[in-house]
C-alpha positions as CSV (number, residue, x, y, z in Angstrom):
1,X,-19.3,-28.4,3.2
2,X,-21.7,-30.6,3.7
3,X,-20.0,-33.0,5.2
4,X,-18.9,-31.1,7.7
5,X,-22.5,-29.5,8.2
6,X,-24.1,-33.9,8.1
7,X,-21.4,-34.9,10.5
8,X,-22.4,-32.8,12.8
9,X,-25.7,-33.0,13.1
10,X,-25.2,-37.3,12.9
11,X,-23.0,-36.5,15.5
12,X,-19.9,-38.0,13.4
13,X,-16.9,-36.4,14.6
14,X,-14.3,-34.8,11.9
15,X,-11.5,-36.2,11.0
16,X,-9.3,-36.5,13.2
17,X,-5.6,-37.9,13.5
18,X,-4.7,-41.0,16.6
19,X,-3.1,-38.5,18.1
20,X,-6.0,-36.0,18.3
21,X,-9.0,-39.6,18.8
22,X,-6.6,-39.7,22.0
23,X,-6.4,-36.2,22.8
24,X,-10.5,-36.3,22.6
25,X,-10.6,-39.0,24.8
26,X,-8.1,-37.8,27.2
27,X,-9.6,-34.4,27.5
28,X,-13.9,-36.0,27.8
29,X,-12.8,-38.1,30.6
30,X,-11.5,-35.9,32.6
31,X,-14.6,-33.8,31.8
32,X,-16.3,-37.1,33.2
33,X,-13.7,-37.0,36.5
34,X,-13.8,-33.6,37.0
35,X,-15.8,-34.5,40.1
36,X,-14.0,-37.3,41.1
37,X,-17.3,-39.8,41.3
38,X,-17.5,-41.9,37.5
39,X,-21.2,-41.5,37.0
40,X,-23.1,-44.4,34.3
41,X,-24.9,-41.1,31.7
42,X,-21.4,-39.5,32.4
43,X,-19.7,-42.8,31.0
44,X,-21.8,-43.3,28.7
45,X,-21.6,-40.4,26.9
46,X,-17.9,-40.9,26.2
47,X,-18.3,-45.1,25.2
48,X,-21.0,-44.0,22.7
49,X,-18.3,-41.2,21.8
50,X,-15.6,-43.0,21.6
51,X,-17.4,-45.8,19.2
52,X,-17.4,-43.0,16.9
53,X,-13.6,-41.7,17.2
54,X,-11.3,-43.1,13.6
55,X,-9.9,-45.9,16.1
56,X,-6.7,-46.6,14.7
57,X,-4.8,-47.5,18.0
58,X,-2.3,-50.6,18.8
59,X,-4.9,-50.9,21.4
60,X,-8.6,-50.6,21.0
61,X,-10.3,-46.9,22.6
62,X,-11.9,-48.6,25.1
63,X,-8.7,-50.1,26.8
64,X,-7.4,-46.6,26.1
65,X,-10.6,-45.3,28.1
66,X,-10.0,-46.8,30.9
67,X,-6.3,-45.3,30.9
68,X,-7.5,-42.2,30.4
69,X,-9.7,-42.4,33.7
70,X,-6.3,-43.3,35.6
71,X,-4.4,-40.3,33.9
72,X,-7.9,-38.1,34.9
73,X,-7.1,-39.1,38.7
74,X,-3.4,-38.3,38.8
75,X,-4.4,-34.9,38.1
76,X,-7.2,-34.5,40.4
77,X,-6.0,-31.2,41.9
78,X,-9.1,-29.3,40.0
79,X,-7.3,-25.6,40.5
80,X,-4.3,-26.9,39.8
81,X,-4.3,-29.9,37.0
82,X,-7.4,-29.1,35.6
83,X,-6.1,-25.8,32.9
84,X,-2.8,-27.9,32.0
85,X,-4.4,-30.4,31.0
86,X,-6.7,-29.7,28.8
87,X,-4.3,-27.5,27.7
88,X,-1.9,-29.7,26.8
89,X,-4.6,-32.6,25.5
90,X,-6.3,-28.8,23.1
91,X,-2.3,-28.5,22.0
92,X,-2.7,-32.6,20.6
93,X,-5.1,-31.1,18.6
94,X,-3.8,-29.6,15.4
95,X,-7.6,-29.5,13.6
96,X,-9.4,-27.3,14.5
97,X,-12.6,-28.7,13.9
98,X,-11.6,-31.5,16.3
99,X,-10.7,-28.8,19.1
100,X,-14.3,-27.3,18.0
101,X,-16.0,-30.5,18.0
102,X,-14.2,-31.9,21.8
103,X,-15.6,-28.5,23.3
104,X,-19.3,-29.6,22.9
105,X,-18.2,-33.4,24.1
106,X,-16.8,-31.9,27.0
107,X,-20.4,-29.9,27.5
108,X,-22.5,-33.4,27.3
109,X,-20.7,-35.1,28.6
110,X,-21.0,-32.2,32.1
111,X,-24.9,-32.9,31.3
112,X,-25.1,-35.5,30.9
113,X,-25.8,-36.8,34.1
114,X,-28.8,-34.2,34.7
115,X,-26.7,-31.9,37.6
116,X,-23.9,-28.9,37.4
117,X,-21.7,-28.8,40.0
118,X,-19.9,-25.6,40.0
119,X,-16.2,-28.1,39.7
120,X,-17.5,-29.1,36.0
121,X,-19.4,-25.1,34.7
122,X,-15.6,-24.6,35.7
123,X,-14.0,-26.6,33.5
124,X,-17.0,-25.6,31.1
125,X,-15.5,-22.0,31.1
126,X,-11.5,-24.2,30.7
127,X,-12.9,-25.5,28.3
128,X,-14.3,-22.9,26.2
129,X,-10.7,-20.9,26.5
130,X,-8.4,-24.5,24.8
131,X,-10.3,-25.7,22.5
132,X,-10.3,-22.4,20.8
């Protein structure tokens, strides 16, 4: 319990398996890309989260971020693709703490550039629902 509190206060992610780390990256990158712009402040936030993950993948975490940007761009129709895309990310997360951490991270990415579009706010609502 104390370790969970210290992890939260330090910004350290909860325990996540590799598949959960990949799903986390996919979700926060999609959040960044929802307005179809890679804002430097949002990218910095995504990279900061990526650097804290317990990454065990064959390729580096930043390679996965780049691949995730490509996947996000293929799912750019917000109205029809946002919720299914984030649901798929959530389905790969077995740890409820990982889902809660992802939900909070998506909100931080939306706020990173100092402005929140209607689409970004709608995405936050979807993230609140799917990462419960």
